Backbone as CSV, one residue per row, in Angstrom:
resi,resn,N_x,N_y,N_z,CA_x,CA_y,CA_z,C_x,C_y,C_z
1,MET,-8.565,-15.431,3.238,-8.154,-14.212,3.448,-6.859,-14.430,4.074
2,ASN,-5.873,-13.785,3.666,-4.430,-13.930,4.559,-4.530,-12.805,5.673
3,ARG,-4.264,-13.144,6.754,-4.342,-12.039,8.126,-2.819,-12.466,8.467
4,PHE,-2.189,-11.224,8.052,-0.443,-11.178,8.346,-0.678,-10.442,9.586
5,ILE,0.426,-10.684,10.635,0.517,-10.104,12.017,1.890,-9.827,12.339
6,PRO,2.399,-8.540,11.877,3.795,-8.504,11.983,4.193,-8.980,13.171
7,GLY,4.922,-10.003,14.000,5.118,-10.427,15.109,6.401,-9.564,15.578
8,GLY,7.314,-9.263,14.638,8.734,-8.349,14.966,8.093,-7.291,15.518
9,LEU,7.395,-6.517,14.872,6.549,-5.148,15.457,6.267,-4.911,16.875
10,LEU,5.875,-5.935,17.246,5.229,-6.165,18.623,6.543,-6.270,19.378
11,VAL,7.624,-7.217,18.969,8.444,-6.903,19.814,9.526,-5.994,20.090
12,ALA,9.621,-5.260,18.642,10.351,-4.197,18.851,9.448,-3.078,19.709
13,LEU,8.416,-2.968,19.862,7.417,-1.656,20.495,8.027,-2.030,22.136
14,LEU,8.005,-3.423,22.649,7.974,-3.980,23.883,9.387,-3.143,24.494
15,ILE,10.626,-3.471,23.453,11.756,-3.127,23.684,12.034,-1.789,23.626
16,ALA,11.383,-1.000,22.876,11.795,0.731,22.625,10.951,1.518,23.763
17,THR,9.894,0.594,24.457,9.015,1.597,25.002,9.677,2.334,26.279
18,PRO,10.785,1.519,26.905,11.138,2.276,28.198,12.242,3.443,27.960
19,VAL,11.987,4.443,27.510,12.629,5.365,26.838,12.251,6.745,27.691
20,ALA,13.376,7.782,27.720,13.103,9.149,28.120,11.861,9.544,27.586
21,ALA,10.692,10.599,27.932,9.769,11.064,27.459,10.105,12.146,26.571
22,GLN,11.201,12.860,26.640,11.697,13.811,25.721,12.039,13.464,24.710
23,SER,12.548,12.025,24.384,12.517,11.190,23.149,11.343,11.196,22.229
24,GLN,10.182,10.805,22.975,9.022,10.215,22.488,8.100,11.765,21.748
25,ARG,8.041,11.684,20.117,7.440,12.730,19.746,6.321,12.377,18.866
26,LEU,5.299,13.043,18.703,4.318,12.790,17.524,4.334,13.563,16.567
27,SER,4.198,12.987,15.489,3.825,13.678,14.272,2.973,13.158,13.335
28,ILE,2.339,14.277,12.587,1.225,13.800,11.305,2.015,14.126,10.226
29,LEU,1.508,13.500,9.356,1.558,13.403,7.879,0.675,13.697,6.952
30,GLY,0.813,14.562,5.799,-0.175,14.635,4.634,0.162,14.608,3.481
31,GLY,-0.109,14.544,2.361,0.336,14.901,1.196,-0.005,13.698,0.115
32,ALA,0.536,13.644,-1.159,-0.398,13.406,-2.597,0.588,11.920,-2.488
33,GLN,-0.101,10.669,-3.079,0.773,9.557,-3.234,0.549,9.154,-4.728
34,PHE,1.630,8.281,-5.205,1.438,7.837,-6.585,1.792,6.053,-6.517
35,VAL,1.036,5.586,-7.000,1.339,3.947,-6.701,1.684,3.338,-8.435
36,GLN,2.410,2.563,-8.392,2.903,1.776,-9.642,2.611,0.572,-9.157
37,ARG,1.994,-0.116,-9.831,1.886,-1.896,-10.161,3.271,-2.046,-10.613
38,THR,3.608,-3.630,-9.833,4.708,-4.256,-10.511,4.356,-5.819,-10.826
39,GLY,3.417,-6.414,-10.196,3.251,-7.491,-10.891,2.322,-7.936,-11.891
40,MET,2.562,-8.990,-12.529,1.904,-9.098,-13.960,0.966,-10.484,-13.614
41,ASN,-0.307,-10.065,-14.204,-1.088,-11.835,-14.360,-0.946,-12.359,-15.639
42,GLU,-1.208,-13.410,-15.336,-1.548,-14.502,-16.710,-2.765,-15.364,-16.375
43,PHE,-3.458,-15.615,-17.591,-4.526,-16.472,-17.480,-3.925,-18.211,-17.411
44,ARG,-4.605,-18.633,-16.431,-4.603,-20.108,-16.231,-4.625,-21.180,-17.264
45,GLU,-3.880,-21.859,-17.891,-3.983,-22.982,-18.912,-4.912,-24.281,-18.212
46,ASP,-4.783,-24.428,-16.933,-5.628,-25.565,-16.596,-7.179,-25.172,-15.989
47,VAL,-7.464,-23.982,-16.506,-8.698,-23.840,-16.447,-9.709,-23.703,-17.505
48,VAL,-10.737,-24.377,-17.561,-11.494,-24.568,-18.616,-12.733,-23.555,-18.740
49,GLY,-12.926,-22.815,-19.753,-14.105,-21.906,-19.648,-13.779,-20.315,-19.589
50,THR,-14.604,-19.358,-19.475,-14.068,-17.963,-19.297,-13.260,-17.643,-18.283
51,GLN,-12.330,-16.813,-18.980,-11.320,-16.649,-17.699,-11.224,-14.553,-17.584
52,PHE,-11.248,-14.292,-16.552,-10.778,-12.894,-16.633,-9.829,-12.405,-16.231
53,ASP,-9.201,-11.358,-16.299,-7.853,-10.650,-15.542,-8.143,-9.055,-15.790
54,VAL,-8.081,-8.323,-14.245,-8.234,-6.914,-14.031,-7.045,-6.298,-13.987
55,THR,-6.497,-5.464,-14.636,-5.248,-4.889,-14.741,-5.603,-3.228,-14.352
56,PHE,-4.781,-3.056,-13.328,-4.638,-1.801,-12.983,-3.386,-0.923,-13.425
57,ASP,-3.541,0.363,-13.863,-2.746,1.470,-14.301,-2.123,2.013,-12.876
58,ALA,-1.316,2.652,-13.308,-0.590,3.718,-12.460,-1.907,4.679,-12.038
59,GLY,-1.455,5.009,-10.880,-2.678,5.879,-10.094,-2.110,6.711,-8.995
60,GLY,-3.072,7.608,-8.642,-2.608,8.844,-7.523,-3.662,9.019,-6.402
61,GLY,-3.395,9.716,-5.641,-4.395,10.031,-4.628,-3.667,10.727,-3.307
62,VAL,-3.959,10.894,-2.309,-3.683,11.231,-1.137,-3.757,10.435,0.110
63,GLY,-2.871,10.568,1.066,-2.565,9.913,2.158,-2.398,10.808,3.632
64,PHE,-2.721,10.124,4.577,-2.667,10.618,5.640,-1.942,9.808,7.193
65,GLY,-1.265,9.974,8.245,-1.080,9.108,8.702,-0.304,10.153,9.972
66,PHE,0.083,9.478,11.134,0.726,9.745,11.917,1.764,9.026,12.311
67,ASN,3.083,9.887,13.202,4.474,8.623,13.480,4.752,9.071,14.865
68,TYR,5.071,8.134,15.705,5.323,8.340,17.080,6.611,7.667,17.554
69,PHE,7.618,8.918,17.694,8.840,8.096,18.230,8.833,7.447,19.313
70,LEU,9.519,6.269,19.290,9.769,5.428,20.460,11.152,5.599,21.210
71,SER,11.995,6.028,20.396,13.272,6.621,21.224,13.813,7.364,19.936
72,ASP,15.117,7.673,20.104,15.685,8.483,18.887,15.553,7.929,17.666
73,HIS,15.749,6.459,17.704,16.117,6.024,16.503,14.948,5.163,15.824
74,LEU,13.685,4.923,16.583,12.662,3.871,16.434,11.560,4.875,16.517
75,SER,10.683,4.494,15.312,9.360,4.998,15.497,8.515,4.418,14.861
76,ILE,7.232,4.309,15.048,5.908,3.496,14.649,5.440,4.853,13.741
77,GLU,5.047,4.068,12.366,3.830,4.833,11.366,2.738,4.027,11.095
78,ALA,1.557,5.017,11.053,0.600,4.309,10.651,-0.147,5.645,9.721
79,LYS,-0.549,4.982,8.266,-0.907,5.729,7.432,-1.986,5.110,6.570
80,SER,-3.280,5.672,6.096,-4.465,5.257,5.363,-3.737,6.133,4.119
81,SER,-4.550,5.663,2.918,-4.524,6.285,1.675,-5.720,6.066,0.854
82,LEU,-6.009,7.480,-0.126,-7.069,6.744,-1.243,-6.589,7.154,-2.522
83,VAL,-6.449,5.904,-3.149,-5.472,6.013,-4.414,-6.759,5.625,-5.753
84,GLU,-6.631,6.410,-6.535,-7.669,6.279,-7.703,-6.720,5.551,-9.044
85,SER,-6.842,4.417,-9.794,-6.324,4.294,-10.816,-7.336,3.879,-12.118
86,THR,-6.910,3.917,-13.268,-7.553,3.505,-14.353,-7.574,1.727,-14.448
87,SER,-8.407,1.000,-14.919,-8.301,-0.429,-14.787,-9.063,-0.805,-16.057
88,SER,-8.381,-2.297,-16.470,-9.260,-2.558,-17.494,-9.484,-4.210,-17.143
89,LEU,-10.670,-4.548,-18.086,-10.722,-6.089,-17.846,-10.700,-6.853,-18.729
90,ARG,-9.776,-7.841,-18.869,-9.533,-8.484,-20.131,-10.248,-10.013,-20.006
91,ILE,-11.000,-10.360,-20.878,-11.839,-11.727,-20.849,-11.404,-12.667,-22.092
92,ARG,-11.021,-13.978,-21.588,-10.611,-14.828,-22.550,-11.820,-15.712,-22.471
93,THR,-12.442,-16.274,-23.636,-13.401,-17.448,-23.987,-12.911,-18.284,-24.166
94,SER,-13.332,-19.748,-23.870,-13.290,-21.006,-24.233,-12.568,-21.131,-25.402
95,SER,-12.832,-20.261,-26.369,-12.272,-20.399,-28.004,-11.248,-19.452,-27.708
96,ASP,-10.608,-19.068,-27.075,-9.258,-18.171,-27.000,-9.395,-17.087,-27.100
97,SER,-10.415,-16.413,-27.653,-10.268,-15.132,-28.215,-10.607,-14.231,-26.893
98,ILE,-10.046,-13.258,-26.754,-9.719,-11.842,-25.724,-10.661,-11.024,-26.261
99,ALA,-11.287,-10.345,-25.248,-12.018,-8.887,-25.219,-11.156,-8.131,-24.256
100,ILE,-11.185,-6.889,-24.508,-10.617,-5.666,-23.567,-11.986,-4.884,-23.013
101,LEU,-12.260,-4.960,-22.060,-13.359,-3.636,-21.687,-12.535,-2.915,-20.571
102,LYS,-12.898,-1.533,-20.768,-12.207,-0.459,-19.850,-12.954,-0.199,-18.862
103,LEU,-12.704,-0.022,-17.490,-13.792,-0.207,-16.184,-13.483,1.187,-15.806
104,GLY,-12.907,2.263,-16.350,-12.892,3.454,-15.738,-11.785,3.730,-14.391
105,ARG,-12.361,4.545,-13.835,-11.486,4.765,-12.344,-11.817,3.694,-11.127
106,THR,-10.899,2.934,-11.091,-11.015,2.244,-9.462,-10.653,2.578,-8.484
107,ARG,-10.778,2.476,-7.274,-10.683,3.360,-5.845,-10.136,1.968,-5.111
108,THR,-8.729,2.059,-4.598,-8.038,1.337,-3.843,-7.571,2.050,-2.523
109,TYR,-7.889,1.255,-1.306,-7.647,2.188,-0.099,-6.509,1.260,0.691
110,PRO,-5.260,1.406,0.780,-4.356,0.675,1.248,-4.091,1.467,2.544
111,SER,-3.694,0.739,3.628,-3.521,1.327,4.864,-2.265,0.491,5.364
112,THR,-1.440,1.111,5.925,-0.060,0.397,6.565,0.348,0.870,8.000
113,ALA,1.025,0.014,8.627,1.475,0.200,9.758,3.083,-0.571,9.918
114,VAL,3.884,0.367,10.350,5.467,0.078,9.986,6.192,0.859,10.984
115,LEU,7.228,-0.433,11.494,8.232,0.255,12.497,9.484,0.702,11.368
116,GLN,9.603,2.189,11.750,10.955,2.635,11.099,12.076,2.691,12.273
117,TYR,13.382,2.663,11.202,14.637,2.753,11.845,15.263,4.226,11.284
118,HIS,15.380,5.154,12.019,15.821,6.643,11.605,17.340,6.431,11.734
119,PHE,18.260,6.709,10.670,19.439,6.617,10.719,20.425,8.039,11.487
120,ALA,19.855,9.349,11.509,20.414,10.148,11.910,18.857,11.132,12.757
121,THR,19.397,11.709,13.695,18.648,12.310,14.664,18.997,13.779,14.470
122,LYS,20.231,14.202,13.850,20.483,15.752,13.556,20.796,15.998,12.281
123,GLY,20.415,17.093,11.634,20.705,17.253,10.457,19.430,17.508,9.924
124,ASP,19.842,18.029,8.679,18.532,18.465,7.751,18.016,17.710,7.048
125,LEU,18.977,16.407,6.459,18.463,15.060,5.852,18.445,13.934,6.917
126,ARG,17.187,13.257,6.666,17.308,12.289,7.848,16.492,10.904,7.234
127,PRO,17.164,9.985,6.769,16.704,8.563,6.433,16.361,7.955,7.171
128,TYR,15.302,6.909,6.521,15.062,5.890,7.349,14.763,4.508,6.483
129,ILE,14.423,3.434,7.214,14.030,2.497,6.657,13.115,1.753,7.628
130,GLY,12.036,0.704,7.341,11.069,0.267,7.987,10.493,-0.946,7.037
131,ALA,9.763,-1.743,8.066,8.854,-2.991,7.589,7.759,-2.851,8.712
132,GLY,6.632,-3.683,8.173,5.482,-3.711,8.973,4.329,-4.794,8.348
133,GLY,3.128,-4.341,8.333,2.120,-4.820,7.907,1.217,-3.930,6.918
134,ALA,0.468,-4.532,5.832,-0.415,-3.287,5.377,-2.014,-4.289,5.034
135,TYR,-2.696,-3.335,4.920,-4.091,-4.072,4.276,-4.834,-3.244,3.335
136,THR,-5.126,-3.846,2.376,-5.607,-3.319,1.085,-7.012,-3.562,0.675
137,PHE,-7.836,-2.556,0.968,-9.334,-2.680,0.410,-9.273,-2.154,-1.033
138,VAL,-9.966,-3.196,-2.013,-9.974,-2.690,-3.376,-11.515,-2.636,-3.778
139,LYS,-12.305,-1.464,-4.181,-13.390,-1.166,-4.267,-14.046,-2.121,-5.280
140,ASP,-15.365,-2.719,-4.729,-15.679,-3.733,-6.179,-16.318,-2.632,-7.332
141,VAL,-16.357,-3.333,-8.279,-16.616,-2.283,-9.725,-17.778,-3.385,-10.505
142,GLU,-18.498,-2.117,-11.094,-19.689,-2.465,-11.714,-19.581,-2.311,-12.988
143,THR,-19.599,-3.370,-13.650,-19.382,-3.375,-15.405,-20.648,-3.828,-16.116
144,ALA,-20.498,-3.694,-17.457,-21.356,-4.373,-18.603,-21.426,-5.825,-18.099
145,VAL,-20.845,-6.385,-17.883,-21.003,-7.744,-17.559,-20.917,-8.248,-16.131
146,GLY,-21.317,-7.427,-15.650,-21.645,-7.656,-14.050,-20.535,-7.412,-13.045
147,LYS,-21.114,-7.364,-11.779,-20.033,-6.924,-10.524,-18.815,-7.350,-10.298
148,ILE,-18.019,-7.004,-10.560,-16.453,-7.457,-10.050,-16.349,-7.326,-8.664
149,GLU,-15.981,-8.366,-7.671,-15.713,-8.376,-6.376,-14.223,-8.784,-5.969
150,PHE,-13.579,-7.973,-5.155,-12.219,-8.278,-4.919,-12.381,-8.834,-3.580
151,GLU,-11.166,-9.712,-3.010,-10.756,-10.294,-1.766,-10.063,-8.870,-1.413
152,GLN,-10.248,-8.793,-0.229,-9.493,-7.762,0.388,-8.524,-8.830,1.217
153,GLU,-7.039,-8.459,1.217,-5.850,-8.718,1.467,-5.158,-8.063,2.499
154,SER,-4.369,-8.577,3.399,-3.275,-8.255,4.485,-1.929,-9.016,4.011
155,GLY,-0.727,-8.188,4.006,0.543,-8.818,4.189,1.530,-7.890,4.600
156,LEU,2.727,-8.165,4.023,4.151,-7.537,4.419,4.170,-6.169,3.680
157,VAL,5.043,-5.147,4.441,5.322,-3.807,3.752,6.673,-3.733,3.910
158,VAL,7.310,-3.244,2.988,8.893,-2.704,3.210,8.864,-1.390,2.955
159,ASN,9.785,-0.470,3.532,9.389,1.030,3.579,10.910,1.916,3.576
160,ALA,11.054,2.828,3.040,12.336,3.468,2.939,12.097,4.988,2.669
161,GLY,12.778,5.792,3.323,12.230,7.465,3.000,13.329,8.096,3.771
162,PHE,12.768,9.508,3.693,13.936,10.426,4.323,13.081,11.621,4.397
163,ASP,13.304,12.322,5.690,12.821,13.839,6.133,13.856,15.094,5.253
164,VAL,13.439,15.926,5.089,14.239,17.223,4.647,13.602,18.200,5.839
165,ARG,14.652,18.694,6.572,13.827,19.489,7.648,13.787,20.639,7.279
166,LEU,12.540,21.648,7.747,12.574,22.636,7.076,12.362,23.529,8.355
167,SER,12.138,23.151,9.513,12.182,23.859,11.130,12.145,22.842,12.106
168,ASP,11.935,23.314,13.109,11.693,22.758,14.396,10.282,21.667,14.174
169,GLN,9.358,22.411,13.710,8.310,21.499,13.366,8.025,21.149,12.050
170,TRP,8.290,21.369,11.119,7.946,20.928,9.444,9.313,20.390,8.801
171,ALA,8.881,19.309,8.276,9.532,18.670,7.239,9.196,18.255,6.055
172,VAL,9.932,18.126,4.900,9.399,17.406,4.028,9.602,16.209,3.842
173,ASN,8.551,14.940,3.697,8.830,13.831,3.836,8.432,12.989,2.530
174,LEU,9.602,12.670,1.795,9.506,11.492,0.791,9.660,9.950,1.308
175,ASP,8.823,9.294,0.526,8.614,7.992,1.092,8.075,6.940,0.017
176,ALA,8.668,5.753,0.040,8.121,4.559,-0.844,8.287,3.156,0.017
177,LYS,7.060,2.839,-0.371,6.522,1.560,0.314,6.243,0.085,-0.918
178,TYR,6.834,-1.036,-0.545,6.599,-2.074,-1.608,5.967,-2.954,-0.644
179,VAL,4.253,-3.329,-1.331,3.735,-4.384,-0.967,3.610,-5.054,-1.893
180,PRO,4.477,-6.527,-1.505,4.204,-7.743,-2.305,2.496,-8.207,-2.204
181,LEU,1.457,-7.863,-2.492,0.574,-8.143,-2.541,-0.199,-8.868,-3.739
182,GLU,-0.923,-10.399,-3.379,-1.556,-10.829,-4.188,-2.647,-11.238,-3.752
183,THR,-3.932,-10.766,-4.522,-5.320,-11.138,-4.035,-5.933,-11.654,-4.964
184,SER,-7.538,-12.080,-5.189,-8.282,-12.683,-6.087,-9.624,-11.907,-6.233
185,ALA,-10.217,-11.911,-7.271,-11.396,-11.153,-7.912,-12.456,-12.172,-8.223
186,LYS,-13.630,-12.069,-8.290,-14.598,-12.629,-8.607,-15.490,-12.027,-9.734
187,ALA,-16.287,-12.668,-10.737,-17.156,-12.019,-11.590,-18.377,-13.080,-11.813
188,VAL,-19.266,-12.159,-12.401,-20.446,-13.441,-12.802,-20.280,-13.910,-13.724
189,SER,-20.376,-15.311,-13.522,-20.437,-16.541,-14.857,-18.958,-16.587,-14.987
190,THR,-18.119,-16.411,-14.551,-16.493,-16.689,-15.025,-15.723,-17.075,-13.389
191,ASN,-14.559,-17.963,-13.895,-14.000,-18.057,-12.626,-13.388,-17.065,-11.888
192,ALA,-12.640,-17.518,-10.908,-11.831,-16.457,-9.905,-10.817,-16.327,-10.787
193,ALA,-10.258,-14.911,-10.492,-8.860,-14.465,-11.036,-7.894,-14.357,-9.908
194,ASP,-6.981,-14.835,-10.115,-5.570,-14.519,-9.102,-5.025,-13.227,-9.562
195,LEU,-4.891,-12.183,-8.897,-4.309,-10.853,-9.168,-2.760,-10.435,-8.401
196,ARG,-1.924,-10.402,-9.369,-0.515,-9.891,-8.577,-0.465,-8.464,-8.511
197,ILE,-0.856,-7.749,-7.883,-1.136,-6.251,-7.737,0.570,-5.595,-7.669
198,LYS,1.060,-6.115,-6.271,2.343,-5.877,-5.715,2.785,-4.362,-6.072
199,PRO,2.037,-3.247,-5.369,1.859,-1.723,-5.702,3.336,-1.337,-4.975
200,ILE,4.243,-0.448,-5.444,5.202,0.509,-4.759,4.203,1.518,-4.798
201,ILE,4.389,2.226,-3.660,3.445,3.703,-3.166,4.529,4.561,-2.705
202,PHE,4.186,5.613,-3.580,4.993,6.597,-3.282,4.515,7.729,-2.780
203,PHE,5.011,8.672,-1.574,4.537,9.140,-1.024,5.475,10.625,-0.740
204,GLY,4.699,11.891,-0.993,5.462,12.889,-1.035,4.442,14.254,-0.148
205,GLY,4.725,14.873,0.838,4.107,15.881,1.635,4.945,16.201,2.824
206,LEU,4.144,16.499,3.470,4.585,17.388,4.567,4.317,16.897,5.905
207,ARG,5.353,17.058,6.987,5.393,16.319,8.028,5.554,17.368,9.296
208,TYR,4.596,17.441,10.051,4.555,18.191,11.302,4.764,17.680,12.738
209,LYS,5.729,18.270,13.261,6.165,17.756,14.862,5.487,18.398,15.625
210,PHE,4.901,17.807,16.897,4.185,18.449,17.835,5.323,18.562,19.314
């Protein structure tokens, strides 16, 4: 399993820590999420025997998190989500015949920790960009041909979004994160499959500042 530790995030935290107390503010976020997969899978030509491939359609769910401002422009955000999407299983046999089996709803639990830079500290529109680490848990699936087990992976995440200020405490938050995630899955009596999920996670919700 790839364990990615965003070292730059730790360095930035150390740099930004000694700031005035009035500039350090905590906020919580909650809202809806939409996930669009961008990676494409292919059967491996060098593997002999039965192969399979799991395809995830676009899905949706909910996300919750918090954001802590380290300075007027730097903050750290941690967010966890529950996303459901429809998935399909493609099976290619040694005779090159392909069968497709619908798996129904598959649950994915992405979690992210991101260091964000906020361009504007005043005004009603406040854009930001960020980068950090992501960990994605995909729940195993029971199928008619056996259980499919997914490897849980961590890696890089890049982030952009903006807040629309409603009041001193409330804001609408629109956010997008790209996770270049590649994982693998195992099924009974088949070779392991490499999955290029690479999701874009869109978030729309409310931010409340304390």
